[in-house]
C-alpha positions as CSV (number, residue, x, y, z in Angstrom):
1,M,-6.2,13.3,-25.3
2,R,-3.4,14.1,-22.8
3,I,-0.5,11.7,-22.5
4,G,1.6,11.1,-19.4
5,I,4.6,9.0,-18.5
6,V,5.8,7.4,-15.3
7,I,9.5,7.6,-14.4
8,L,10.3,5.0,-11.7
9,P,12.4,6.3,-8.8
10,D,15.0,3.6,-9.3
11,Q,18.0,5.6,-10.4
12,R,20.2,8.2,-8.6
13,W,19.1,11.7,-9.5
14,S,22.3,12.2,-11.5
15,E,20.9,9.7,-13.9
16,S,17.2,10.3,-13.7
17,R,17.3,14.1,-14.0
18,G,17.8,13.8,-17.8
19,R,14.6,11.7,-18.1
20,W,12.5,14.3,-16.4
21,R,13.9,17.0,-18.7
22,L,13.3,14.8,-21.7
23,A,9.7,14.0,-20.7
24,E,9.0,17.7,-21.0
25,E,11.0,18.2,-24.2
26,Y,9.3,15.2,-25.7
27,G,5.9,16.9,-25.2
28,F,4.3,14.7,-22.5
29,D,1.5,16.5,-20.6
30,H,2.3,15.0,-17.2
31,A,5.0,12.9,-15.6
32,W,4.7,10.7,-12.5
33,T,6.7,8.7,-10.2
34,Y,5.7,5.8,-7.9
35,D,5.1,6.7,-4.3
36,H,6.2,3.5,-2.5
37,L,8.8,2.6,0.1
38,G,9.7,-0.3,-2.2
39,W,7.9,-1.9,-5.1
40,R,7.4,-5.6,-5.9
41,D,10.7,-7.4,-6.8
42,L,12.5,-4.0,-7.3
43,V,12.5,-3.6,-3.5
44,D,16.0,-5.0,-3.3
45,G,17.4,-2.6,-5.9
46,P,17.9,1.2,-5.9
47,W,14.8,3.1,-4.9
48,F,14.1,6.7,-3.9
49,D,11.3,8.7,-2.3
50,A,8.6,10.4,-4.4
51,V,8.5,13.7,-2.6
52,P,12.1,14.8,-3.1
53,T,12.1,13.3,-6.6
54,L,9.1,15.4,-7.6
55,T,10.7,18.5,-5.9
56,A,13.9,18.0,-7.9
57,A,11.8,17.4,-11.1
58,A,10.0,20.7,-10.5
59,A,13.3,22.5,-10.4
60,V,14.5,21.1,-13.8
61,T,11.2,21.5,-15.7
62,E,8.9,24.4,-16.5
63,R,5.7,23.2,-18.1
64,I,5.0,19.6,-17.5
65,R,2.6,18.6,-14.7
66,L,4.1,16.4,-12.0
67,G,2.3,13.7,-10.0
68,T,2.4,11.0,-7.4
69,Y,1.4,7.6,-8.8
70,V,-0.1,7.0,-6.3
71,A,0.3,8.2,-2.7
72,S,-1.5,6.1,-0.2
73,P,-2.2,5.8,3.6
74,N,0.2,2.9,3.9
75,F,2.8,5.3,5.1
76,R,1.5,8.9,4.3
77,H,-0.2,10.9,7.0
78,P,-2.6,13.7,5.8
79,V,-1.0,16.3,8.1
80,H,2.6,15.8,6.9
81,F,1.6,15.0,3.4
82,A,-0.4,18.3,3.1
83,R,2.8,20.2,4.0
84,E,4.9,18.3,1.5
85,S,2.2,18.7,-1.2
86,T,2.0,22.5,-0.6
87,A,5.7,22.8,-0.9
88,I,5.9,20.8,-4.2
89,D,3.0,22.8,-5.6
90,D,4.8,26.0,-4.7
91,I,8.2,25.0,-6.1
92,S,6.6,23.8,-9.3
93,G,4.5,26.9,-9.8
94,G,1.2,25.1,-9.4
95,R,2.0,21.9,-11.5
96,L,1.3,19.2,-8.9
97,I,-1.2,16.4,-9.4
98,L,-2.0,14.3,-6.4
99,G,-2.6,10.7,-7.5
100,L,-4.1,9.0,-4.4
101,G,-5.0,5.4,-3.7
102,A,-6.1,3.1,-0.9
103,G,-2.8,1.2,-0.7
104,G,-2.5,-2.5,-1.1
105,I,-0.7,-5.3,0.7
106,G,3.0,-5.9,0.2
107,F,6.2,-4.1,1.3
108,D,4.7,-0.7,1.9
109,S,2.1,-2.2,4.3
110,A,4.5,-4.6,6.0
111,V,7.7,-2.6,6.4
112,L,6.4,-0.4,9.2
113,G,5.4,-3.5,11.2
114,R,1.7,-2.7,11.4
115,P,-1.0,-5.3,11.3
116,E,-2.3,-6.1,7.8
117,L,-5.7,-4.5,7.1
118,T,-8.5,-6.2,5.3
119,P,-9.7,-4.8,2.0
120,R,-12.7,-3.2,3.7
121,E,-10.4,-1.6,6.4
122,R,-8.1,-0.2,3.7
123,V,-11.0,1.5,2.0
124,D,-12.3,2.8,5.3
125,R,-8.9,4.2,6.0
126,F,-8.7,5.7,2.5
127,A,-12.1,7.4,2.9
128,E,-10.8,9.1,6.1
129,F,-7.5,9.9,4.5
130,L,-9.2,11.7,1.6
131,E,-11.6,13.7,3.8
132,L,-8.9,14.9,6.2
133,F,-6.3,15.6,3.4
134,D,-8.9,17.6,1.5
135,T,-10.0,19.5,4.6
136,I,-6.4,20.4,5.6
137,L,-5.5,21.7,2.1
138,R,-8.6,23.8,1.9
139,N,-8.5,25.4,5.3
140,P,-5.9,27.4,7.3
141,A,-6.2,25.2,10.4
142,T,-7.8,21.8,11.1
143,T,-8.5,19.7,14.2
144,W,-9.7,16.2,13.6
145,S,-10.3,13.0,15.5
146,G,-11.0,9.9,13.5
147,S,-10.6,6.1,13.5
148,Y,-7.2,6.2,11.7
149,Y,-6.0,9.8,12.0
150,D,-5.8,12.7,14.4
151,A,-4.9,16.3,13.8
152,V,-4.6,19.1,16.3
153,D,-4.7,22.6,14.8
154,A,-2.9,21.4,11.7
155,R,-1.9,24.4,9.6
156,S,-1.7,24.9,5.9
157,T,-0.5,28.5,5.6
158,P,0.1,29.8,3.0
159,G,-1.9,27.2,1.1
160,P,-1.2,25.6,-2.3
161,V,-0.7,27.7,-5.4
162,Q,-3.6,25.8,-7.0
163,Q,-6.8,26.8,-5.3
164,P,-8.6,25.5,-3.4
165,R,-6.1,22.6,-3.7
166,P,-4.1,20.6,-6.2
167,P,-6.3,18.2,-8.2
168,F,-6.9,14.8,-6.7
169,V,-6.7,11.9,-9.1
170,V,-8.2,9.0,-7.2
171,A,-7.3,5.4,-8.1
172,A,-10.3,3.1,-8.0
173,N,-11.6,-0.1,-9.5
174,G,-14.0,-1.5,-6.9
175,P,-17.5,-0.1,-6.0
176,R,-16.5,1.7,-2.8
177,A,-13.4,3.2,-4.2
178,L,-15.3,4.4,-7.3
179,R,-17.7,6.2,-5.0
180,L,-14.7,7.9,-3.3
181,A,-13.3,8.9,-6.7
182,A,-16.8,10.3,-7.6
183,K,-16.9,12.3,-4.4
184,Y,-13.4,13.7,-4.1
185,G,-11.8,13.2,-7.5
186,D,-10.9,15.9,-10.0
187,G,-9.7,12.9,-11.9
188,W,-10.1,9.1,-11.7
189,V,-7.4,6.7,-12.6
190,T,-7.8,3.0,-13.2
191,T,-5.4,0.1,-13.9
192,G,-8.2,-2.2,-15.0
193,P,-8.0,-5.8,-13.8
194,Q,-4.6,-7.1,-12.8
195,A,-5.0,-10.7,-14.0
196,C,-6.1,-10.9,-17.6
197,D,-4.6,-13.5,-20.0
198,T,-5.1,-11.3,-23.1
199,A,-5.2,-7.7,-24.0
200,E,-8.8,-8.1,-25.4
201,Q,-10.0,-9.4,-22.0
202,W,-8.3,-6.4,-20.3
203,W,-9.9,-3.9,-22.6
204,A,-13.3,-5.4,-22.1
205,S,-12.9,-5.2,-18.3
206,V,-11.7,-1.6,-18.6
207,A,-14.8,-0.7,-20.6
208,E,-17.0,-2.3,-17.8
209,T,-15.2,-0.3,-15.1
210,R,-15.6,2.9,-17.0
211,E,-19.3,2.3,-17.3
212,K,-19.5,1.6,-13.6
213,F,-17.7,4.9,-12.9
214,D,-20.1,6.8,-15.2
215,A,-23.0,5.3,-13.2
216,T,-21.3,6.2,-9.9
217,L,-20.8,9.8,-11.0
218,E,-24.5,10.1,-12.0
219,A,-25.6,8.6,-8.7
220,A,-23.4,11.2,-6.9
221,G,-25.0,14.0,-8.8
222,R,-21.9,15.0,-10.7
223,P,-21.7,15.7,-14.4
224,L,-19.9,13.1,-16.5
225,D,-17.4,15.7,-17.7
226,A,-16.7,16.9,-14.2
227,V,-13.9,14.3,-13.6
228,D,-11.0,13.6,-15.9
229,R,-10.4,9.9,-16.7
230,Y,-6.9,8.5,-16.6
231,L,-6.0,5.0,-17.8
232,N,-2.7,3.2,-17.0
233,L,-2.0,1.5,-20.3
234,D,0.7,-0.7,-18.9
235,S,-1.6,-2.8,-16.7
236,S,-2.6,-4.5,-20.0
237,P,-0.7,-7.7,-20.9
238,V,0.8,-5.7,-23.7
239,Y,3.4,-3.0,-22.8
240,S,2.2,0.1,-24.5
241,L,5.7,1.2,-25.6
242,S,6.5,-2.1,-27.3
243,S,6.1,-0.3,-30.6
244,V,4.8,2.9,-32.0
245,E,1.8,1.0,-33.4
246,S,1.0,-0.6,-30.1
247,F,1.1,2.8,-28.4
248,T,-1.1,4.4,-31.1
249,D,-3.6,1.6,-30.9
250,A,-3.8,1.7,-27.1
251,T,-4.3,5.5,-27.0
252,G,-6.9,5.3,-29.7
253,R,-8.8,2.6,-27.8
254,A,-8.7,4.6,-24.6
255,R,-10.1,7.6,-26.4
256,E,-12.9,5.6,-27.8
257,L,-13.8,4.5,-24.2
258,G,-14.0,8.1,-23.1
259,F,-10.6,8.5,-21.3
260,T,-9.2,12.0,-21.3
261,D,-5.7,10.9,-20.3
262,V,-3.4,7.9,-20.7
263,I,-0.3,7.0,-18.8
264,T,2.7,4.9,-20.0
265,H,6.0,4.0,-18.4
266,W,9.6,4.9,-19.3
267,P,11.2,1.8,-20.8
268,R,13.6,0.0,-18.5
269,E,16.4,-2.4,-19.4
270,S,14.8,-5.4,-17.9
271,S,12.0,-6.7,-15.6
272,W,9.0,-4.4,-15.3
273,Y,8.4,-2.2,-18.4
274,A,11.3,-3.6,-20.2
275,G,11.6,-1.9,-23.6
276,D,13.7,0.2,-25.9
277,E,14.1,3.9,-25.4
278,K,14.3,4.3,-29.2
279,V,10.6,3.3,-29.3
280,L,9.9,6.1,-26.7
281,E,11.8,8.6,-28.9
282,A,9.7,7.5,-31.9
283,V,6.5,7.8,-30.0
284,A,7.5,11.2,-28.8
285,A,8.0,12.4,-32.3
286,E,4.5,11.2,-33.1
287,L,2.7,12.7,-30.0
288,P,1.0,15.5,-31.9
289,R,-0.5,13.0,-34.4
290,I,-1.4,10.5,-31.7
291,R,-3.3,13.1,-29.7
292,R,-5.4,13.9,-32.8
293,S,-5.9,10.4,-34.2
């Protein structure tokens, strides 16, 4: 079991730099930051961009993998994002993980003044985004004309450190997105359902989604072990870092469901992921045992 942590980009780098260093010192396998222009009710507070944040994180760490959680077509274009991703992968020495999702409604989809897309249109756009992004990262030059994107002789020289490209961890819950994860994903990440009253309901739904993904992989002709499985523990009604026992239990249940990776969130003082950093420290001390249990 690999264990990762999300560090929200809601602090100036002079403050958040220490968290990224600690994430590595604590022994987490991967660290992520949200790739949004603003997020939920935190949109009115401090917020910073994912690309320079991960670039800075790469400069103050040596081992831990670094990821976008998750980049989306709401404001990312495959041509420019391929250049940014190649740079981060180079600066980090090949430690970039590309968490990618279809993008929902909300601030990210409204702030640029574009018409709101239907769920079907968002998945259509995501399918084109993945195909073009994958193509650019794998090839020295790409020309493309699609429904949502165009590219004219888009270059990727010198290419990423990780060949043929950094791993795609595709966010998916619904049937069409699961098929995209099965087609393009080196990893699949799920939040499970967003509106469960109890943790037990959430875990039951996560199990159902995992079974659907297994069936989707088989239908795509890919081995079940070809794609890593990531679970966002904090979409559950119970915050995973509310206690060491809670985190240990959640990680164990994820392992039983066949997940290879889990993701928690750095405790914040209030609002989303409110918690105590002392619990994080205690969990970090137990990480070797938690991975094995």
